[in-house]
C-alpha positions in Angstrom: -1.8 -25.3 12.5 0.5 -22.3 12.7 -0.5 -19.9 15.6 0.5 -16.1 15.7 0.2 -14.2 19.4 0.1 -10.7 20.0 3.5 -9.1 21.6 2.4 -8.0 25.1 1.4 -12.3 25.2 4.6 -12.9 23.8 6.7 -10.6 26.0 4.3 -12.1 29.2 5.4 -15.7 28.4 9.0 -14.7 28.2 9.0 -13.1 31.6 7.5 -16.1 32.9 10.1 -18.5 31.4 13.2 -16.0 32.3 11.8 -16.3 35.8 13.0 -20.4 35.6 15.6 -20.6 33.4 19.3 -18.8 33.8 19.6 -15.3 32.5 20.2 -15.1 29.1 19.2 -18.4 28.5 16.1 -17.2 26.0 18.4 -15.2 24.3 21.2 -17.5 23.9 18.5 -19.7 22.0 17.3 -17.6 19.7 20.9 -16.4 18.5 22.0 -20.3 17.8 18.8 -21.0 15.9 19.4 -17.5 13.7 23.2 -18.5 13.5 22.0 -22.0 12.3 19.3 -20.5 9.7 21.6 -17.9 8.3 24.3 -20.8 7.9 21.6 -22.9 6.0 21.1 -19.7 4.2 24.6 -19.2 3.2 25.7 -22.9 2.3 29.1 -21.7 3.4 30.3 -20.0 6.5 34.0 -19.8 6.0 34.7 -16.6 4.4 31.6 -15.2 4.2 31.2 -11.2 4.7 27.9 -10.5 7.3 26.8 -7.5 8.1 24.8 -7.2 11.6 22.2 -4.1 11.6 21.8 -3.3 15.3 19.5 -1.5 16.9 19.7 -0.7 21.1 16.8 -3.3 22.3 17.2 -7.0 22.8 16.7 -7.4 18.7 20.0 -6.3 18.2 21.5 -8.4 21.5 20.3 -11.4 19.7 22.4 -10.1 16.2 25.2 -9.5 18.1 25.4 -13.0 20.0 24.1 -14.8 16.4 26.9 -12.8 14.5 29.7 -13.8 17.2 28.7 -17.5 16.5 29.5 -16.7 12.8 32.4 -15.2 13.2 33.7 -18.4 15.3 33.1 -20.4 12.2 35.6 -18.0 9.9 32.8 -15.6 8.8 33.6 -11.8 8.5 31.6 -10.1 10.7 30.8 -6.3 11.1 28.3 -4.6 13.2 26.8 -1.3 12.2 25.9 0.2 15.8 22.9 2.7 15.6 23.4 3.6 19.1 26.5 2.6 20.3 26.0 3.9 24.1 23.0 1.6 24.4 24.0 -1.4 22.2 23.6 -5.0 24.1 26.9 -5.0 25.9 27.5 -8.7 26.7 26.3 -9.0 22.8 28.5 -6.6 21.2 31.9 -7.8 24.1 31.1 -11.3 23.1 31.1 -10.3 19.1 34.2 -8.5 20.1 35.7 -11.8 21.6 34.8 -13.5 18.4 37.0 -10.9 16.2 34.0 -9.3 14.7 34.2 -5.2 14.3 31.8 -2.8 14.5 31.5 0.5 11.8 28.9 3.9 12.8 26.2 4.2 10.3 28.0 6.1 8.3 30.3 3.5 7.1 27.3 1.5 6.5 27.1 1.6 3.1 30.4 0.4 2.1 30.3 -2.6 4.0 26.6 -3.4 3.2 28.1 -3.3 -0.4 30.5 -6.0 0.1 28.0 -8.4 2.3 27.4 -11.1 1.5 24.5 -11.6 4.0 23.0 -8.3 6.0 21.2 -9.1 9.6 18.2 -7.1 10.2 18.6 -6.2 14.0 17.5 -2.9 14.3 13.9 -2.7 16.3 12.3 -5.9 17.8 8.5 -6.6 18.3 7.5 -3.4 19.8 8.6 -1.1 17.2 5.8 1.1 16.7 4.8 3.5 13.6 7.8 2.8 11.0 11.5 3.4 11.2 13.5 6.6 12.4 15.4 8.2 9.8 18.7 6.8 10.5 17.1 3.6 10.3 15.4 4.3 7.2 18.3 5.2 5.3 20.4 1.8 6.1 16.8 0.6 5.0 17.4 2.1 1.7 21.2 1.2 1.3 20.0 -2.5 2.3 17.3 -2.8 -0.8 19.9 -1.2 -3.2 22.6 -4.4 -1.9 22.5 -7.7 -3.3 23.2 -8.9 0.0 20.5 -12.0 1.6 18.6 -10.5 3.8 17.7 -12.0 7.4 15.2 -10.4 9.7 16.0 -11.1 13.5 12.1 -12.2 14.9 10.3 -9.7 12.4 11.3 -7.3 9.6 12.2 -3.6 11.3 9.6 -1.5 10.5 6.6 -4.1 10.1 4.1 -3.8 12.9 4.0 -6.9 14.9 0.4 -7.1 15.7 -1.3 -6.0 12.9 0.8 -6.3 9.9 0.7 -2.9 9.2 3.9 -0.6 7.6 4.1 2.7 7.9 6.9 4.2 5.8 10.2 2.2 5.2 10.6 -1.2 6.2 13.5 -3.6 5.8 12.4 -6.3 2.8 14.1 -9.6 4.6 14.3 -12.7 1.9 14.4 -14.7 5.3 12.6 -13.8 8.5 14.0 -15.8 11.8 11.4 -15.8 14.6 11.6 -17.0 18.3 9.0 -18.8 20.3 6.2 -18.0 18.3 4.6 -16.3 15.2 3.7 -12.8 15.1 0.6 -11.5 13.4 2.7 -9.5 11.1 4.6 -12.0 9.8 1.3 -13.8 8.4 -1.0 -10.6 7.4 0.1 -8.5 4.3 1.3 -5.9 3.6 3.6 -7.2 6.4 4.0 -10.8 5.3 5.5 -9.7 1.7 8.5 -7.8 3.4 9.1 -11.0 5.4 10.3 -13.5 2.8 10.4 -17.2 4.4 9.4 -17.9 7.6 11.5 -19.9 9.8 10.1 -20.6 13.5 13.0 -21.2 16.3 11.8 -22.8 19.3 13.0 -21.2 22.7 10.7 -22.7 24.5 7.6 -20.5 25.2 5.0 -23.2 24.2 4.3 -23.9 27.3 3.7 -20.1 28.7 1.7 -19.4 25.6 -2.3 -19.2 26.5 -4.7 -21.8 24.4 -6.0 -19.4 22.6 -3.9 -17.5 19.7 -4.6 -14.1 17.7 -4.1 -15.7 14.4 -4.1 -18.8 13.5 -3.6 -20.5 10.0 -4.4 -24.3 8.9 -2.5 -26.6 7.5 -3.1 -29.8 5.7 -4.2 -31.9 8.5 -6.6 -29.6 10.2 -8.6 -28.7 6.7 -8.2 -33.1 6.2 -10.1 -33.2 9.7 -12.7 -30.6 8.7 -13.8 -32.3 5.2 -17.1 -33.5 4.9 -16.3 -36.9 3.5 -19.6 -39.2 2.7 -20.2 -42.0 5.0 -22.1 -45.3 3.8 -25.3 -43.9 4.6 -25.1 -40.9 3.0 -27.4 -40.0 -0.2 -27.9 -35.9 -1.7 -29.4 -34.8 1.2 -27.4 -35.7 3.8 -24.5 -34.6 2.3 -26.1 -31.1 1.9 -28.5 -29.1 -0.3 -26.7 -25.8 -1.0 -28.8 -22.8 -3.0 -27.2 -20.6 -5.4 -29.2 -16.9 -6.2 -26.9 -15.8 -8.7 -26.1 -14.1 -12.3 -28.3 -11.7 -14.5 -28.7 -10.7 -17.8 -25.3 -9.1 -18.0 -23.7 -12.0 -16.1 -24.6 -15.2 -16.4 -21.1 -16.5 -16.2 -21.4 -15.6 -12.3 -23.7 -18.1 -11.8 -22.5 -21.0 -13.6 -18.8 -20.6 -12.1 -20.7 -20.2 -8.4 -22.5 -23.4 -9.4 -19.0 -25.1 -10.5 -17.6 -24.1 -6.6 -20.5 -25.8 -5.2 -20.6 -28.8 -7.1 -16.5 -29.0 -6.5 -17.1 -28.2 -2.9 -18.8 -31.4 -2.2 -22.4 -30.2 -2.1 -25.0 -33.4 -2.8 -27.5 -31.4 -5.1 -27.2 -27.1 -6.0 -30.5 -25.5 -6.6 -29.7 -22.9 -8.7 -32.7 -19.6 -8.6 -31.6 -16.7 -11.5 -32.6 -15.6 -15.0 -29.1 -18.0 -15.9 -30.6 -21.3 -15.6 -30.3 -22.0 -19.2 -26.6 -21.7 -18.8 -26.5 -23.1 -15.8 -27.7 -26.2 -17.2 -25.7 -26.2 -20.2 -22.8 -26.4 -18.5 -24.0 -28.3 -15.6 -27.1 -30.4 -16.2 -27.5 -32.1 -12.5 -28.0 -28.5 -11.1 -32.0 -28.3 -10.1 -33.5 -24.5 -11.6 -36.2 -23.1 -10.4 -37.3 -19.3 -11.2 -40.0 -18.9 -8.5 -37.7 -17.2 -6.1 -35.9 -18.3 -3.1 -38.7 -19.4 -1.2 -40.3 -21.8 -3.6 -36.5 -23.4 -4.7 -37.1 -26.3 -2.2 -35.2 -26.8 1.1 -31.6 -25.8 1.2 -29.2 -26.5 3.7 -27.4 -23.2 2.8 -27.8 -20.2 0.5 -25.3 -18.2 -1.6 -26.5 -15.3 -2.8 -25.0 -12.2 -5.0 -22.4 -13.0 -7.3 -23.8 -11.3 -10.2 -26.7 -10.5 -9.0 -26.5 -6.7 -10.4 -29.3 -5.0 -8.8 -31.8 -7.7 -7.6 -32.4 -6.5 -4.1 -35.5 -8.6 -3.8 -33.3 -12.1 -4.0 -31.0 -10.7 -2.0 -33.7 -9.1 0.6 -35.7 -13.4 0.4 -32.6 -14.7 1.0 -31.8 -13.1 4.0 -34.9 -14.4 5.6 -34.1 -18.2 5.2 -33.1 -19.9 8.7 -30.2 -21.5 7.2 -26.6 -20.3 7.0 -26.4 -18.0 3.9 -22.9 -16.6 2.5 -23.0 -13.2 0.7 -20.8 -11.9 -2.0 -20.2 -9.5 -4.4 -23.4 -7.8 -5.6 -25.2 -8.9 -2.7 -23.0 -7.1 0.2 -24.0 -3.7 -1.8 -27.7 -4.7 -1.8 -27.9 -6.4 1.7 -29.5 -4.3 4.3 -26.9 -4.0 7.6 -30.1 -4.3 10.1 -31.5 -7.4 8.3 -27.8 -9.0 8.3 -27.7 -8.1 12.0 -30.8 -9.4 12.8 -30.2 -12.9 11.2 -30.2 -16.0 13.8 -28.8 -18.5 11.6 -25.1 -18.0 10.7 -24.0 -15.7 8.1 -20.6 -15.3 6.1 -19.8 -12.1 4.3 -17.0 -12.7 1.3 -16.0 -9.3 0.4 -12.5 -8.3 -1.6 -10.8 -5.0 0.0 -13.0 -2.6 -2.5 -15.9 -3.9 -1.2 -15.5 -4.0 2.3 -13.9 -0.3 1.9 -17.4 0.6 0.6 -18.9 -1.3 3.6 -17.0 0.3 5.9 -17.1 4.0 4.7 -13.3 4.5 4.2 -11.0 4.0 1.3 -9.8 0.6 -0.6 -6.1 1.8 0.9 -6.8 1.9 4.2 -8.7 -1.4 4.1 -4.9 -2.8 2.1 -3.1 -1.6 4.6 -4.8 -3.0 7.8 -6.1 -6.2 7.3 -6.5 -7.6 10.1 -8.4 -4.4 11.9 -10.7 -4.1 8.6 -11.8 -7.5 9.3 -12.5 -7.3 12.4 -14.6 -4.1 12.4 -16.6 -5.6 9.5 -17.6 -9.0 11.8 -18.6 -6.8 14.8 -20.2 -4.2 12.5 -22.6 -6.8 10.9 -22.2 -9.6 13.5 -21.5 -11.9 10.6 -18.6 -13.7 9.6 -16.2 -12.1 7.5 -14.0 -13.7 4.6 -11.8 -10.9 3.4 -10.1 -12.0 0.4 -6.4 -10.7 -1.2 -3.1 -11.2 -0.9 -3.8 -12.5 2.8 -7.0 -14.1 3.2 -8.7 -13.6 6.6 -11.6 -14.7 8.2 -12.9 -13.3 10.9 -15.5 -15.1 12.9 -19.1 -13.3 13.9 -18.5 -10.1 16.5 -14.9 -9.5 15.6 -13.5 -11.2 19.0 -12.0 -14.6 18.6 -9.0 -16.4 16.9 -8.8 -14.6 13.1 -8.1 -16.7 10.2 -5.4 -16.3 8.0 -4.9 -18.6 4.8 -1.8 -19.9 3.4 -2.3 -21.2 0.4 -3.2 -18.2 -2.2 -1.5 -17.4 -4.9 -1.7 -14.1 -6.8 -2.9 -16.1 -10.3 -6.1 -16.4 -8.5 -6.6 -12.4 -9.2 -8.8 -13.5 -12.3 -12.2 -12.5 -13.1 -14.9 -15.3 -11.7 -12.6 -16.6 -9.2 -14.6 -15.2 -6.1 -17.5 -16.4 -7.7 -15.8 -20.4 -7.4 -15.1 -19.5 -4.0 -18.6 -18.2 -2.7 -20.1 -21.8 -4.5 -17.3 -23.7 -2.6 -17.8 -22.5 0.7 -21.6 -22.6 0.5 -21.3 -26.2 0.1 -19.5 -26.2 3.1 -22.4 -24.4 4.7 -24.5 -26.8 3.7 -22.3 -30.1 4.5 -22.7 -28.5 8.1 -19.4 -26.5 9.0 -19.7 -23.6 10.7 -19.0 -20.3 8.9 -15.6 -20.0 10.4 -14.7 -23.3 9.2 -16.8 -23.0 6.2 -14.8 -20.1 4.7 -11.5 -20.9 6.3 -11.8 -24.4 4.4 -12.8 -23.0 1.2 -10.6 -20.1 1.1 -7.5 -23.2 1.7 -9.2 -25.3 -1.1 -9.6 -22.4 -3.2 -5.9 -21.2 -3.0 -4.4 -24.7 -3.6 -6.8 -24.9 -6.9 -5.4 -21.7 -7.7 -2.0 -23.2 -7.3 -2.5 -26.5 -9.2 -4.4 -24.8 -12.1 -2.0 -22.2 -13.3 1.4 -23.8 -11.9 3.1 -20.3 -13.1 0.9 -19.6 -15.9 -2.1 -17.4 -16.8 -5.4 -19.2 -16.0 -9.4 -18.5 -15.8 -11.7 -19.0 -13.1 -13.0 -22.1 -15.0 -9.5 -23.5 -14.4 -9.4 -22.9 -11.1 -13.0 -24.4 -10.7 -11.7 -27.7 -11.8 -9.2 -27.9 -10.2 -11.2 -28.2 -6.5 -10.9 -31.7 -6.9 -7.3 -32.2 -7.2 -7.2 -29.9 -3.7 -9.2 -32.1 -2.1 -7.7 -35.1 -3.2 -4.2 -33.1 -2.2 -5.6 -32.4 1.5 -7.1 -36.5 1.9 -3.8 -37.9 1.2 
């Protein structure tokens, strides 16, 4: 599992570690890892032209020491000093001893244009509120150049704690981060600026608390959570999920939600709604009822809302159930907020940015620009676990406190009609199997993302292709 910690937590851990190691040891560890990453990216160091963008903090010191290491291997290294009077003195001396040179910001464009690699050490993890004008000018110069860009700890101009980006920021091909991931490296929009991320161990592990700010599940974590039937399993022990979805206008939503539930491992699926004929035609194993949720038979979880149109009565009825409930799509619009907050069984809400914005009463752009804060706020406001879909899918536990899960498997090919309906059925089946709302949302998003990758393989796909690929994603995780 990849974990990310807030700046305050990282700073505290660094102070505790620095009190026990020789002065400058952490910076030297960081610089060594940074130089090694740059060398790997370049392939050959000797004769390469490297430009360092150096700010006034320790971030600039890391860049200078790394630049000195690369200069000793035969690279031509030039440092652009944004604040010469406040530049890290020991790092600058090391660069000059190694044969490196310095220029003022006025000379940056000429050297960046000829560079093979630019090392961004302008602003460190403490940066807030976007870049100042002089740094923003450098970001524009770098964006127009052909050089590979490596960010030191995180790209300058992004918020390390929130992933928000205010104004100009450096776009990196690679970010080399130290000690632990920072939330902004895992959450969009900042994640898009980070490029690939490489973590350098500087010894912080023992100083960091057990609970991070963010966690990203990996294959082994998901494999441990997957509900796998045993010898004594039957369809009821595996979990029965109810799907209340679809309408005369949107029968396909019901079909896709049922598909996701069946592919997600449900022992049985009970369908309630007006699209029964379409569902049975595609999935004859589905148990169909036209008597409403209360008369559908026993289930271990409900999914309500995909393609439901204006069927507020069904949504209200499902919310009274004493089993876990997943609310999606039209269900989010139709659900009474007090009814959601008043539930005692787990609730999982799965909005995209537009739906989240409507629930919060803000513009969609605000949600997209502050995804972590929006997911937490929704979870707190509705006392429900919230799966915020999008370029990075976040899962915030009920109440908005504690660790937020971020999914790393998504692909832009999943931005297709009906894909969210598949995810709803898939996550609903995991709820029915007994996973918590946080785990069901996290594992569902992980498998859904993998399925999207497998189905697309670089080409356009439809939601039905994604549903069909879920089994392959399941096998891949367990392999």
